[in-house]
GUTI-874294 format. One record per residue (C-alpha): x, z negated, y negated; residue in three letters. Coordinates in steps of 0.2 Angstrom, whole numbers, plus 5000, padded with zeros to 4 digits. Example, Ala and Ser with C-alpha at 12.3 -4.5 7.8 and 13.67 -1.06 7.14 Angstrom:
<sites>
506249615022ALA506849645005SER
</sites>
This chain:
<sites>
492648915032MET491248915045ARG490249025033GLN491649145032LEU491849145051LEU490049185053LYS490149325040LYS491849405045HIS492149335063GLY491949505072ILE492849595058ARG494349475059TRP494349475078ALA494549665078LEU495849655064SER496749525074LEU496849635089LEU497749765079LEU498949625073ILE499249575092VAL499549755097VAL500849775082ALA501649615087SER501849665106ILE502649825100GLN503749735088ALA504449625102ILE504749775113GLY503449755126TYR502549915120LEU503750045116PRO503050185105THR503850345102THR502850365085LEU503450195079VAL505250245083ASP505150405075ARG504450335059ILE505850205059ASP507150335061THR506350435047PHE506450285036ILE508250255041TYR508750435036ASP507850415020MET508750265015ARG510450345020MET509950495009ARG509650374994MET511350294995GLN512350344980PRO513950444981ALA515450344975GLN517150424976MET518350324987ASP520150364982PRO520950284997ARG520350415009ILE520750605007VAL520150745017ILE521350895019VAL520251035022ASP520651195033ILE519451285021ASP519151475018GLU520551485006ARG521751405018SER521251535031LEU521551675019ALA523251605014ASP523951555030VAL522951655043GLY521551635055ARG521351475066TRP522151415076PRO523751405066TRP525451405074SER526151235077ARG527651265065ASP526351275051VAL525551115058ILE527251035059ALA527551085041ARG525851015036LEU526350845044VAL528050845036THR527250875019GLN526050735020LEU527150605028THR528850645020ASP528450725004HIS526850644999TYR527050475008GLY525350455015VAL524850295025ARG524150385040ALA523650565045VAL522150585057GLY521950755065PHE520050805068ASP520750955078VAL521350975095LEU523051045101PHE522651075119ALA523651235123GLU525451275122ALA525851375106ASP526651545112THR526351635095SER528251635091SER528651745106GLY530051625112TYR529251635129GLY529451815130THR531251815125LEU531651675137GLU530851775151ALA531851925147LEU533451815147ALA533051765164ARG532551935171LYS532752105163GLU534152065151LEU535051925161LYS536552035162ASP536652075144VAL538151975138LYS537751835125GLY535851865126PHE535351705135ALA536451605123GLU535651685108ARG533951655115VAL534351465118ARG535051455100ALA533351515093LEU532351385102LYS532451255088PRO531651385077GLN530451465089LEU529851325099ASP528351285088TYR527751145100ASP529451065099GLY529451085080LEU527750985079LEU528450855091VAL529950835080LYS528750815065ALA527650685074LEU529150575079LYS528950405071ASP527650465059LYS525950375056PRO524950525064VAL523450505075VAL522950655086LEU521150685090GLY520450725107TYR518850755116TYR518050655130LEU516850735141SER515450705154ASN515250885160GLU515250895179LYS516551035180ARG517650965167SER519350915173LEU520550795164ALA521750895154LYS523250855143GLY523850685138GLY522950525133LEU523550385122PRO523750215130SER522050125131PRO521649985119THR521349875134PHE520749885152THR519549795163LEU520949685169ALA521249625151ASP519549555149VAL519549425162SER518149485173GLY516949515158TYR515749655161HIS515849775146VAL514449885141GLU515150045133ALA514950235132VAL515750295148THR516550465150TRP517150545166ASN518450665159SER519350725144TYR520150865135ASN521750805127GLY523250865117ASN524750925125LEU525650785134GLU527250805123ILE526250805107LEU525250645112GLN526850555117ARG527650595100ALA526150545090ALA525950365084ARG524250355092SER522650455097GLY520850445096GLY519350535102PHE518150615090PHE516650625100ASN514950605091PRO513550515099LEU511950615094PRO510250525096ASP508850605105GLU508350715090ASP510150785090GLY510550695073VAL512250595073ILE511950425066ARG513250325075ARG514950345083VAL515750245097PRO517250145091LEU517850115109LEU517350215124ALA517750195143GLN518650315153TYR519050245171LYS519650065169ASP520250095151GLY519450075134PHE520050205121TYR519950205102GLU518950325092SER519950435079LEU519250335064SER519750165072LEU521450225077ALA521850305061THR521350155050VAL522350035062ARG523950145060VAL523650155041ALA523549965040LEU524949935052GLY523949855066GLY524649855084THR523149805094ALA521249795094VAL520349645104TYR518549635110PRO517549485104ILE516249425116PHE514849305112PRO515249125114LYS514149015126PRO512848915118ASP511348805123GLY510348955129ILE511649075136ASN512949015149SER514749085150GLU514249165167GLU512749245159PHE513749315145LEU515049385157ARG513749485166GLN512849525149TYR514349635144GLY513949635126TYR515449655114VAL514849585097GLU516449635087ALA518149705087LEU519649615080LEU520949725072LEU522649625071ASN523249695054THR524249605041GLU524049505030PRO522249475037ARG521449525053LYS519849635051ILE518349595061ARG517249745065ILE515449695070PRO514749815083LEU513049895088GLU512649895107PRO513949995118VAL515249965105MET514550085093THR514550085074GLU513150155062LEU513950285051ILE513650225033SER513450395024PHE513850405006HIS513150554996GLY512750725003PRO514450755010GLY515650905008GLY516950954995PRO515650934981ASP514750774988GLY515750654977GLY516150534991SER517950584996PHE519250704988LYS519450864997TYR521050954996LEU521451125002SER522751125017ALA523551275009SER523851174993ASP524651035003VAL525751165012LEU526351244996ASN526551074987ARG525251114974LYS524550944974ILE525050804962ALA526050664972PRO524850534965GLU523350614973ASP524050584991LEU525350444990ARG524750295000ASP523150375005ARG522350385022ILE522250575026VAL521050655038LEU521350845043VAL519850935047GLY518851095043THR517251135033THR517251315038VAL515551355048PRO516451465060GLY517551325066LEU516051225073LYS516451055065ASP514851045055LEU513650915062ARG511750865059THR511750705050SER510350605042PRO510850675025VAL511050855029ARG511050975043VAL512851045040ASP513850885037TYR515650895039PRO516150805055GLY517850755048VAL516850665034GLU515950555047MET517650485052HIS518050455033ALA516450355031ASN516850245046VAL518550215040ILE517850165023LYS516650045031SER518149965040ILE519149955024LEU517749875014ASP517149765028GLY515349825025GLU514449885040PHE512649935042LYS511949825056GLN510449795066ARG510549605068PRO510049515084ASP508649435074SER507849595069SER506549585082MET506049405076GLY506049465058PHE504949605062GLU503749495072LEU503649375057ILE503349515045GLN501949585056VAL501049415058LEU501249365040LEU500749525032VAL499449565045GLY498549395043ILE498549395024VAL497849575023LEU496549535037MET495849405026ILE496049495010ALA495349655015PHE493749575021SER493549485004LEU494049624992LEU493149774986SER493749944992PRO494649974976LEU495549814976TYR495849834995SER496749994991PHE497749914978LEU498249774990ALA498749895003ALA499749994991PHE500549834984ALA500949775002SER501749945007LEU502749944991ALA503349764993ALA503749785012VAL504749945008THR505649874993ALA506149725003LEU506749825018ASN507749945006PHE508549794997TRP509049715013MET509849885018PHE510749915002GLN511249744997SER511449655014LEU511849805025ASN510449755037LEU509549895046VAL507849815050LEU506349905058PRO504849925046VAL503750055054ALA502749925064SER502149835049VAL501849985038LEU500750065052LEU499949895053LEU499549895034ILE498850065036GLY497850025051GLY497049875044LEU496649965028PHE495850115037VAL494949995049PHE494249885035ASN493750035025VAL492850105040ALA492049935044TRP491449935026GLY490750105027TYR489950095044LEU489349915044PHE489249855026GLU488450025022PHE487149985036ARG486849815028LYS486749885011ARG485550015018HIS484449885026ALA484449795009MET483949945000THR482649985013SER481849815011LEU482049784992PHE482649944984GLY480849984978GLU480749814970TYR482349764962VAL483749844952ALA485249934961PRO486449804955GLU485449664963LEU485349764979VAL487249774978ALA487349584975GLN486149554990MET487149665001ALA488649554999GLU487749415008ASN486349505017PRO485949355029GLU485449255013THR484049365009TYR482449405019ASN480649445016MET479949275023GLU478749185012GLY479449035002GLU478948934987SER480048954971ARG479948934952GLU479849114945LEU479149204930THR477849334933VAL477349474921LEU475749584919PHE475649734907VAL474149834904ASP473649984893VAL472349944880ARG470850064881GLY471350164896PHE469650224899THR469550304882THR471250374885ILE470850454902SER469250534894GLU470250614880GLY471550694891LEU471550834904LYS471950784922PRO473750854921ASN474050774904GLU473350604910LEU474550614925ARG476050654914GLU475450514901TYR475350384914ILE476950434923ASN477950424907ILE477250264903TYR477550184920LEU479250254921THR479750174905ALA479050004909MET479850004926SER481550054919GLU481449914906ASP480949784920ILE482349844933ARG483549864919GLY483449684915ASN483549614933ARG481649604936GLY480849634953THR479549774952LEU478049714962ASP476649844961LYS475649964950TYR473849924948ILE473050084940GLY473850084923ASP474449904925ALA476149844931VAL476549684939MET478349614940ALA479249454942PHE481049374940TRP481949254951GLY481749334968ALA482349394980PRO483949354970VAL483949184962ALA484049194943LEU484249024934PRO483749114918ASN482249204925HIS481149154910ALA482349204897GLU482549374906LEU480649404907ALA480349364889VAL481749474883ALA481049614894THR479349594888ALA479949614870LEU480949764875LYS479349844883MET478449824867LEU479749914858ALA479850044871THR477950064870ALA478050084851LYS479250234853LYS478150314867LEU476750294855ASN477650404842GLU478050534855GLU476250534862PHE475550544844THR476650694841ALA475950784856ARG474150744850ASN473850624864TRP472950464862PRO473950314855PRO474750194867LEU474550004865LYS474949874878ILE474649694882GLY475849584891ILE475549414899GLY476949304905LEU476949144915ASN478249034923THR477848914938GLY477948874956GLU477449034966MET477349084984ARG478549244986VAL478749355001GLY478149495012ASP476249485012MET474849595017GLY474049655033SER474649735049LYS474249905041ILE475149875024ARG476249745017ARG477249715001ALA478449594994TYR477449504981THR477049334973VAL475449224974MET474849064967GLY473948984952ASP475449024941ALA475249204945VAL473449204941ASN473749124924LEU474949254920GLY473649384924SER472349294913ARG473649284899LEU473849474899GLU471949494898GLY471749384883ILE473149474872THR471849584865LYS470749434859VAL472149364848TYR472749534842GLY474549514849VAL475549614862GLY476249474871LEU475649304877VAL476549174887VAL476149004894GLY476948844889GLU478048834904SER478848994899THR479148934882ARG479948774888LEU481048874900ALA481649004887ALA481848904871PRO483049024863GLN481549124857PHE480449094842ALA478649064847TYR477049064837ARG475748954846GLU474049044847LEU472848924855ASP472448804869ARG471448894882VAL470448864898ARG470449024907VAL469249074920LYS469548984937GLY470548844929LYS469948674922ASN471548614914GLU471848684897PRO473548764893VAL474348804877PRO474748984874ILE476149064863PHE476649224856HIS478549254856PRO479149374842VAL481049374843ALA482649274847LEU482649124836ASP484349164829THR483549334823GLU482049254814LEU482249274795ASP481749144782GLU480149234776ASP479549234794SER479949054797ARG478949014781ARG477449114788ILE477549024805PHE477548854796ALA476048904786GLN475148964802TRP475548814812HIS474948704798GLU473248804797ALA473148784816LEU473348594815ALA471948594801LEU470748694812VAL470948574827ARG470648424814ALA469048514809GLN469748524791GLN468948694788TRP469148714769GLU471048684770ALA471348784785ALA470248934778GLU471248924762SER472948954771ILE472249084783LEU471449184769THR473149184760THR474049244776LEU472749374780HIS472849444763ALA474749464765ALA474649524782HIS472949614786PRO473649704801GLU473849534810ASP472249504819GLY472549324823LEU472149264805TYR470449364805GLU470049284822LEU470249114816TYR469349144799LEU467849204810LYS468049044821ARG467948934805ILE466449024799ALA465648994816TYR466148814817TYR465348784800ARG463748834806GLU463948764824HIS465048604822PRO465948574838PRO465748384837GLY466848234835ALA467448244853ASP468048424852TRP469748454860ASP470148614851GLY470148714867VAL469448884869THR468648924885THR468549094893PHE467149134905GLU467849304910THR469549364916LYS
</sites>
């Protein structure tokens, strides 16, 4: 953990700052318009995704274009409205009728007022005229006809509340649901209005009840909620939807439910707090509890796109109802709302699901929620839930982003966004909980962008620093590995077991003499490039070029437990590459290419070495010197690759042919040297037999049994004349016959030159 803090401490601290800012915003101490707008947008998206399901309990009688064409332009005379009420209540037997229209002015369209004025003035002396006019009143007093139709019928008239400064109270109001005096001194937070425009007093008195149909637009003009109760003076009045459903269910009253005192909030505090948490509708056989949002509002749960073709509620043309063209079963025991979808009548509202949503269907949605007992709610615990989400998701991603690669960080961010969104949508659809989600979504995005930027700006700098230090020496994949933990790597000197390689071109002087300068440059460039690619492609560190020679090593700066194995494998590959290059060079009439490679494993000093003028990351030590000497003696034994005994022991998976025991210049201790030919698993039986014969001959030479050794070597040389090792030892046997080495001979060959 200490190492992680050291590596990611600053990154985590800055990420934590983002989490703290998001947390402060979540608990309301840092209100942000952007966050609110995103939450509102997500809320609207969820509403648009709610499926439309036809509710047969609620029917909308639509004053549509066909009705206007059939009956006449709006407003219709009150005798038509009276006939509509009678058809709905008496003929079709609906449970309740709510009018989302206003009857504020007296209806004089019958001309009865004119006749009455004539009877009082100009024609008052005409015998029988006044009596005849009075006799016509029951047929021509359209307001009276509507009063008669409303009497004792389950009809709720809509009216409009106002806060306009010049507005004056006009018309009649229904009785308030309750007054301030009824709530025992509790302060009540509610939407407050200072005036109203009501129905004619005689109509309102005749109706069963009344309800305001005011929407409550948000700041963006979209209607997402409606007040169920609103305050006018000392009274609290029902909305059209609440009054209609109460009448339909036979309820007589609505009671406010205040929060109960608890261990935190006293009764005195709650009295002043003024929050009504629910309404109780006293219907039979059960009372209905309606939870509320602040100021006694209710979120409208929109179902489908709305309108006659929306699929949520059945729309019937008012003219069909008037003419009894509707089947009785389509209206019996239904709750009916009378409204209009005609654009010119101005009852189309902006909603989350569409910009021209019928206002009457908003009331229908509220009634549906009350009947179902399902309400979209912002619970009191939403702030705590959002805070927990921010902290949990933020801390998990803070750690994850610092440990994951950019690709996996993107996948983690995408998965987090999907999971948080899915959880929020599930709680909205299944539990009817409206929970904020914008803060955590923005936090996920912010943490991802920050960590990507950090990775680009800071990790890139570290990677660039690693590349600057080691890019010339090691393979790109090793640089990438080093950049993950840059503090682990430096160019300071240290002792470490490594494997060093030297490779040189045989007869380079002759080659250079046989080529033009440009050809020689191309020749050497092709050769050095190929050798370097083999070294770096197998995780080797390229040390330097020494004329036509290449020096490399394995095991630093990145520790490689199998450095000897990698070095031997690379050397064999380099020999194969040189063979292919030789074919290419021969085809171009260039001198043939032949190389010798020396490998040795041992303790070496590795680091940045040199002078103040020029330095290099290199290796030094006796083991390095031996590797250089081994490269030099490859030509003596006629092989392309010679390794020391420590390399053979460190890479036992290869098949080796022992060449000799030698004492190189500068060292007193003799060392066995070997020629690796392939992986041991790749060696065929014929090669194994030849190896066994060779090692038998080598043992006989060391035992000074010249005839027996010569016999085996002669046979091997005849079968493999291209192998110079057999010829070398045959010459040695001939020499030792003439110059016996003595009984104390240790079988070691001493080299006096490098």
